[in-house]
C-alpha beads as a LAMMPS data file, in Angstrom:
LAMMPS data file: protein, C-alpha beads

81 atoms
80 bonds

1 atom types
1 bond types

-500.0 500.0 xlo xhi
-500.0 500.0 ylo yhi
-500.0 500.0 zlo zhi

Masses

1 110.0

Atoms # bond

1 1 1 -69.228 199.220 -381.967
2 1 1 -65.649 197.995 -383.499
3 1 1 -62.721 199.735 -382.882
4 1 1 -59.720 199.819 -385.486
5 1 1 -55.770 201.250 -385.807
6 1 1 -55.835 204.379 -387.522
7 1 1 -52.602 205.522 -389.979
8 1 1 -51.470 207.539 -387.456
9 1 1 -51.118 205.232 -384.340
10 1 1 -53.949 206.225 -382.972
11 1 1 -57.124 204.069 -382.305
12 1 1 -60.926 205.003 -383.729
13 1 1 -64.481 203.757 -382.495
14 1 1 -66.640 204.701 -385.364
15 1 1 -65.514 208.324 -386.482
16 1 1 -64.356 209.313 -382.803
17 1 1 -60.607 209.257 -382.209
18 1 1 -59.805 207.681 -378.518
19 1 1 -56.964 209.858 -377.271
20 1 1 -55.935 211.141 -373.692
21 1 1 -56.245 214.686 -372.604
22 1 1 -54.819 214.278 -369.114
23 1 1 -53.501 212.388 -366.646
24 1 1 -53.437 213.686 -363.232
25 1 1 -51.480 211.558 -360.521
26 1 1 -50.718 211.729 -356.787
27 1 1 -49.632 209.985 -353.380
28 1 1 -48.592 206.594 -355.703
29 1 1 -45.304 205.735 -356.415
30 1 1 -42.839 208.343 -357.044
31 1 1 -45.671 211.039 -356.893
32 1 1 -46.151 212.777 -353.568
33 1 1 -49.712 214.102 -351.824
34 1 1 -49.304 217.359 -353.779
35 1 1 -49.574 215.298 -357.184
36 1 1 -48.331 216.109 -360.708
37 1 1 -50.570 216.314 -364.244
38 1 1 -49.720 215.621 -367.374
39 1 1 -52.003 217.550 -369.969
40 1 1 -51.473 219.189 -373.320
41 1 1 -50.908 215.680 -374.666
42 1 1 -51.251 214.756 -378.395
43 1 1 -52.270 211.557 -380.430
44 1 1 -48.670 209.974 -379.869
45 1 1 -46.473 210.897 -376.438
46 1 1 -43.125 209.627 -375.582
47 1 1 -42.359 209.316 -372.081
48 1 1 -38.930 209.079 -370.918
49 1 1 -36.720 209.157 -367.802
50 1 1 -34.544 207.325 -365.406
51 1 1 -35.341 204.138 -363.874
52 1 1 -37.356 204.841 -360.445
53 1 1 -39.061 207.625 -361.986
54 1 1 -42.870 207.067 -362.855
55 1 1 -43.017 206.113 -366.332
56 1 1 -44.444 202.273 -365.413
57 1 1 -46.831 203.884 -363.131
58 1 1 -48.372 206.140 -365.308
59 1 1 -48.742 203.082 -367.668
60 1 1 -50.572 201.225 -364.862
61 1 1 -53.009 204.286 -364.081
62 1 1 -54.028 204.198 -367.855
63 1 1 -54.419 200.471 -368.043
64 1 1 -56.688 200.160 -364.699
65 1 1 -57.486 203.608 -363.210
66 1 1 -60.291 202.188 -360.908
67 1 1 -56.876 200.737 -358.812
68 1 1 -55.645 204.314 -358.468
69 1 1 -58.111 206.345 -356.609
70 1 1 -56.181 209.342 -356.492
71 1 1 -55.205 209.083 -360.081
72 1 1 -57.758 210.704 -363.138
73 1 1 -57.127 209.730 -366.915
74 1 1 -59.265 212.265 -368.896
75 1 1 -60.294 210.803 -372.346
76 1 1 -60.996 212.928 -375.208
77 1 1 -65.228 212.638 -376.049
78 1 1 -65.094 210.557 -372.606
79 1 1 -64.671 207.800 -374.728
80 1 1 -61.991 205.586 -373.338
81 1 1 -60.151 202.741 -374.845

Bonds

1 1 1 2
2 1 2 3
3 1 3 4
4 1 4 5
5 1 5 6
6 1 6 7
7 1 7 8
8 1 8 9
9 1 9 10
10 1 10 11
11 1 11 12
12 1 12 13
13 1 13 14
14 1 14 15
15 1 15 16
16 1 16 17
17 1 17 18
18 1 18 19
19 1 19 20
20 1 20 21
21 1 21 22
22 1 22 23
23 1 23 24
24 1 24 25
25 1 25 26
26 1 26 27
27 1 27 28
28 1 28 29
29 1 29 30
30 1 30 31
31 1 31 32
32 1 32 33
33 1 33 34
34 1 34 35
35 1 35 36
36 1 36 37
37 1 37 38
38 1 38 39
39 1 39 40
40 1 40 41
41 1 41 42
42 1 42 43
43 1 43 44
44 1 44 45
45 1 45 46
46 1 46 47
47 1 47 48
48 1 48 49
49 1 49 50
50 1 50 51
51 1 51 52
52 1 52 53
53 1 53 54
54 1 54 55
55 1 55 56
56 1 56 57
57 1 57 58
58 1 58 59
59 1 59 60
60 1 60 61
61 1 61 62
62 1 62 63
63 1 63 64
64 1 64 65
65 1 65 66
66 1 66 67
67 1 67 68
68 1 68 69
69 1 69 70
70 1 70 71
71 1 71 72
72 1 72 73
73 1 73 74
74 1 74 75
75 1 75 76
76 1 76 77
77 1 77 78
78 1 78 79
79 1 79 80
80 1 80 81
């Protein structure tokens, strides 16, 4: 099924909005073994911070979760981008 970008910058596959619900990460880059979790995410999110605080790490986890076994990306309705 074809995926298209919606007018609100989200992606749709058929009638399903493809969106991340939460991201959990631990034991990588600047994140310790205790871990952190981003939840309550909306259709559009903005990450900002100083250099070396983990912004790129988060984007790498989203891009290829399989490379990061201590991390988890939860997709709304289970549909990955």
